[in-house]
DRENKERO-829861 format. One record per residue (C-alpha): z, y, x. Coordinates in steps of 0.25 Angstrom, whole numbers, plus 5000, padded with zeros to 4 digits. Example, Ala and Ser with C-alpha at 12.3 -4.5 7.8 and 13.67 -1.06 7.14 Angstrom:
2
503149825049502949965055
END
This chain:
353
506851914918507251944903506251874893506151874878505051794873504351804886504051744899504251764914503351714925503951674939503251654952504051574963503751604977502951474979502551354972503851264972504451144967505851134961506851164950506651284941507851364940508151494932509251564924509051604909509951704902509651694887509951804877509551714866509151564864507851554872506751454875506251464889505051394895504851384910503351354913502951334927501751304936501251314951500151414948499851514938498651494928498051624923499251694927500251604919500951474921500151354915501251254913500351144909499351164920499651034928499650944915501150944914502051044907502751134917503751194906505151194903505751234890507251284889508051314876509051404880510251464873510951604874511551614888511351584903510451464907510251404921508951324921508451224931507351124929507750974930506650934939505751014950504451074946503351154954503051294951502651434956502651494943503751494932503551554918504751574909504451584894505551634885505751624870506951714867507651804877508251774891508351814905507751724916508251734930508451664943507151584942506951494954506551354959507451254966506451194975506451044977505650994989505650935002506550995013506051115021505151055032505851045046504451075053503951215052502451225052502151345061500851425059500351565063500851685057499951685045500351715031499351625024499651505033501051525031500951515016500051395017501051325026502251365017501551315005501151185012502651155016503051185002502051094996502550985005504051005002503751004987502950874987503850794997505150764990505350614988503850574989502550654992502150714979500750744973501450874969502850914965502450974951501450894943501450764950502650714959501950594963501850534977500350504979499850424991498750494999499350624996500650575003499850545016499650695018500950745013501650645022500950715034501550845030502950785028502850745043502350875048503350955040504550865042504350775053504750655044504150555034505350555025504550575012503350495016504250375019504850385005503450404999502850285006504050195004503950204989502650124990503350014997504650004989503949974976503949824973502649834966501749934959501649874945500449944940499549934952498749814958499349734969499349804982498949944977499950064979500150174969499450304971500750374970502150324970503150314965502350304952501950204942500550204938500550124925499050144923498850064936498050184943498150194958497350254969496850154979496550254989497950314989498550174992497750175005498350305008499650245008499250165021498750285028500050355025500850235029500250245043500550385045501950375040502250265050501650355061502450475057503750405054503750285064504150195053503450075057504249985048503650055036502349995039502849855037503549895024502249945019501349825024501349745011500949875004499849905014499249765014499349754999498549874998497449815007497449684999497249774986495949834992495349714998494649664985493949804983493249784997491749764995490749695003490849805014492349805014492349945006493249964995492449964982492750004968494250024970495050024957495850144950495850284956495050284968495450414974494850484987495150634984495050744973493650784975492150734974492650614983493350554971492250564960491950434953490550424959491150444973492450364973491850234969491250124972491450124987492150254991492150275006493350375007494150265000493650165010493850255022495350255017495350105015494850085029495850175035496950105027496549975032496550035047497950085045498449955039497849885051498549975061499949975053499949815053499149775065498049715056496749705064496049655052496349775044495949865056494549795057494349805042494549955042493649975054492549895047492749965034492650105041491350065048490750015034491150155028490450225039489250145037489150155022489750295020489250385031487850445027487550505041488250635038489350605029490250495023489850465009490850434998490450304991489550194988489250144974489049994970487649974964486849854960486249864974487549874981488349994987487550124987488050254993487750374983487950474994489250544989489850635000491150704999491950785009493150695006492450575011492250635025493750665026494050525023493050475033493750555044495150535039495050385037494350365051493050325046492450445053492950535065492350655072491750565083491050465075490550565064490550705071489550765061
END
């Protein structure tokens, strides 16, 4: 396309991660801006939408120029804005992603389902390079909890746990986490959180994923390598147990899920989804290391949660500390019910309704 003080908008076949590449033939000295995003906003590229700057600026002299970005970026739409006169051609993305999965997910001959499947596979491939990423565009961070579910996908699509092992091993290779309290794990790693923020819940998900990784891979030696981290985490949480054995007033970013379940009046003081997760973590640690005391503690905690959280129909989310002791304000979220069944606090037999 030939442009003179104008622009061209390109749409790729799908949202992809990789290196932008294009050819520019300049009839005169030009300034070329490349703006990009994963979606259109009011029919245009909002290159500041994700609070980062999705923009490149090139000063080009007369002649031919082959341009390729130095790092990979994620986009479906690319807008080239030209000050001057030039011709742009061969616009493409060199994709940077996990290899094509060896396992094919076969579904009925349904176009909508095929699109969903293909999008899901592409999403995995773009988010599973050296670690499992939050997303390959704005935030290339490897978060715990997210990784628990992405790791399941890796095994389904590839039959291996290659990226998962690398992801989990990062938490073991570090000598220390300088800005975190003793025993706590980073909420995402490798990353240094100089402000000292962490998610206590995400550290517990490390133990849940550890068990599934060992089952998938058969790498029992990995459990022994992780033992000091697991017991360090258990020791960290012990001082937060109240008179009922429930975690109360956890520090930093107590996080359950992006919903009403995470509102400040729900997530503190005693948060039952968090305690369901805690009981599950203790149970898994007990199984991994043959620790009967942890198994007993987990069973007792689950029973306490059932007694104090269940209102006869649903599991309530939290109790608040008052001058009269713990009181239940009656908050009920959908997520809390999911936690109850996922963490083993409830099952279809004991809570059929």
